[in-house]
C-alpha positions as CSV (number, residue, x, y, z in Angstrom):
1,M,37.5,13.4,7.0
2,Q,36.7,15.7,9.7
3,S,37.8,19.5,9.3
4,S,40.3,20.9,10.7
5,F,38.3,23.1,12.9
6,V,36.4,20.0,14.2
7,K,40.0,18.4,15.2
8,F,40.9,21.6,16.8
9,A,37.6,21.9,18.9
10,R,38.2,18.4,19.9
11,R,41.5,19.0,21.2
12,S,40.7,22.4,23.1
13,A,37.5,20.4,24.6
14,S,40.2,17.8,25.9
15,V,42.7,20.1,27.1
16,A,40.2,22.2,29.2
17,A,38.8,19.1,30.4
18,I,42.2,18.0,31.9
19,L,42.7,21.5,33.1
20,A,39.3,21.6,34.9
21,A,40.3,18.2,36.6
22,T,43.4,19.3,37.9
23,S,41.9,22.5,39.2
24,L,39.5,20.7,41.2
25,N,41.7,18.8,43.7
26,A,40.6,19.6,47.3
27,S,42.1,18.0,50.4
28,A,39.5,16.7,53.2
29,L,41.5,16.4,56.6
30,T,40.6,15.7,60.1
31,I,42.4,17.1,63.0
32,L,42.0,16.4,66.8
33,A,42.5,18.2,70.1
34,S,43.5,16.6,73.4
35,P,40.8,15.6,75.7
36,I,38.5,18.7,77.1
37,T,38.0,18.9,81.1
38,G,35.7,21.1,83.2
39,S,32.0,22.2,82.6
40,S,33.2,24.8,79.7
41,F,36.1,25.6,77.3
42,S,37.2,28.6,75.7
43,N,39.8,29.4,72.9
44,V,41.1,25.7,73.1
45,T,43.3,24.9,70.2
46,I,42.0,22.2,68.1
47,G,45.1,22.1,65.4
48,T,46.1,23.7,62.5
49,I,44.8,24.1,58.8
50,S,47.2,24.4,56.3
51,V,46.6,26.7,52.9
52,S,48.7,26.1,49.9
53,S,46.9,28.4,47.6
54,L,44.0,30.8,47.7
55,S,41.2,28.7,48.5
56,D,37.7,28.1,49.9
57,L,37.6,26.5,53.5
58,T,34.7,24.5,54.8
59,G,34.4,22.3,57.7
60,S,32.8,21.2,61.1
61,L,33.3,21.0,64.7
62,F,32.5,17.6,66.1
63,A,32.6,16.4,69.8
64,A,32.8,12.6,70.3
65,T,29.9,11.6,72.9
66,N,31.2,7.6,72.7
67,V,34.4,6.2,72.3
68,T,34.7,2.7,71.4
69,F,38.1,1.0,71.9
70,P,38.5,-2.3,69.7
71,D,40.1,-5.8,70.8
72,P,41.9,-6.5,73.0
73,F,39.9,-3.8,75.2
74,Q,36.6,-3.8,74.1
75,F,34.9,-1.1,76.2
76,T,33.1,2.2,75.6
77,L,33.8,5.8,77.5
78,T,30.3,7.8,77.5
79,L,31.7,11.4,77.4
80,D,29.6,14.7,78.0
81,Q,27.8,16.4,75.0
82,V,29.7,19.6,73.7
83,T,27.5,22.8,72.7
84,F,29.9,25.0,70.8
85,T,29.7,28.8,71.4
86,S,32.0,30.1,69.0
87,G,35.0,29.0,66.9
88,T,37.8,30.9,65.2
89,V,40.0,29.8,62.0
90,G,42.9,32.0,62.6
91,A,41.9,35.8,62.1
92,L,38.8,34.5,60.4
93,I,36.0,34.6,62.8
94,G,32.8,32.9,62.5
95,D,29.5,32.3,65.0
96,L,29.0,28.5,65.2
97,D,25.8,26.7,65.0
98,A,25.6,24.7,68.2
99,T,23.8,21.7,66.5
100,A,26.6,21.9,63.4
101,A,28.7,23.6,64.5
102,G,29.8,24.5,60.7
103,F,32.0,27.1,59.2
104,H,32.9,28.4,55.7
105,F,35.4,30.7,54.5
106,T,36.0,31.7,50.7
107,N,38.9,33.3,49.1
108,V,41.5,32.3,52.3
109,A,45.3,33.0,51.2
110,A,48.1,30.7,51.9
111,G,49.0,30.1,55.1
112,N,48.7,28.2,58.5
113,Y,45.7,28.8,60.4
114,L,45.3,28.2,64.0
115,V,41.5,26.6,64.9
116,K,40.1,27.0,68.1
117,A,36.7,26.4,69.9
118,S,35.0,27.6,73.2
119,G,31.6,25.6,74.4
120,T,30.0,24.1,77.3
121,L,29.9,20.5,78.7
122,D,26.4,19.0,79.9
123,G,28.0,16.8,82.7
124,L,25.5,13.7,81.5
125,G,27.9,11.4,80.5
126,Q,29.9,8.4,82.6
127,Y,32.9,10.8,82.6
128,P,31.3,14.3,83.6
129,G,33.5,17.1,82.6
130,L,35.4,15.2,79.8
131,A,35.2,15.2,75.7
132,L,37.0,15.0,72.6
133,I,36.5,17.3,70.2
134,G,38.0,17.9,66.7
135,A,37.3,19.2,63.1
136,N,36.8,18.1,59.8
137,Y,37.8,20.5,56.9
138,T,38.2,20.4,53.0
139,V,40.2,23.0,51.2
140,T,39.3,23.8,47.7
141,P,41.4,26.0,45.4
142,V,39.9,28.9,44.1
143,P,40.9,28.9,40.0
144,E,43.4,32.1,39.6
145,P,42.1,35.0,37.1
146,E,44.5,33.7,34.2
147,T,42.4,30.4,34.1
148,Y,39.5,32.6,33.2
149,A,41.5,35.1,31.1
150,L,42.8,31.8,29.1
151,M,39.4,30.4,28.6
152,L,37.7,33.4,27.2
153,A,40.6,33.9,24.8
154,G,40.3,30.1,23.4
155,L,36.3,30.5,23.4
156,G,37.2,34.1,21.5
157,I,39.3,32.1,18.9
158,V,37.1,29.4,18.1
159,G,34.5,31.7,17.8
160,F,36.5,33.9,15.4
161,V,37.4,30.8,13.4
162,A,33.8,29.6,13.2
163,L,32.6,33.0,11.8
164,R,35.5,33.0,9.6
165,R,34.5,29.6,8.0
166,K,31.1,30.4,7.8
167,A,31.8,33.5,6.1
168,D,33.6,31.1,3.5
């Protein structure tokens, strides 16, 4: 027969696991801009990122250098290489590495954020001065302080019960 403490600990662990699993939900999305033309581009709007609650925002900007069309078209367009020189997500500003073009922002408040980018085209493609750009991003919810407070209170109760049983 199991003690009531062991039963309580197992139930608490089960509830904690369920709560942890639900707080790890993250949404990963891709947004695409209209084709870019010319030798450079500045503050081109790629799309909008929607954040529903306090979250961390991680993503990358990308450029298509080749676009292949499936049947019945079966042809490939070779586009320019794109170098990103800067980018913004709403009022959040970050310099972009020209090769990785990644971004990471922590504790982003709920709201809609406009994604913009600036850069240059190298003109070496089949269609010079044309590129397709977009962004991949993941929004990860940040646990609320109440979550940590509840967890610490639960651990305190478990510790108190264990200490009391040890004394008996």
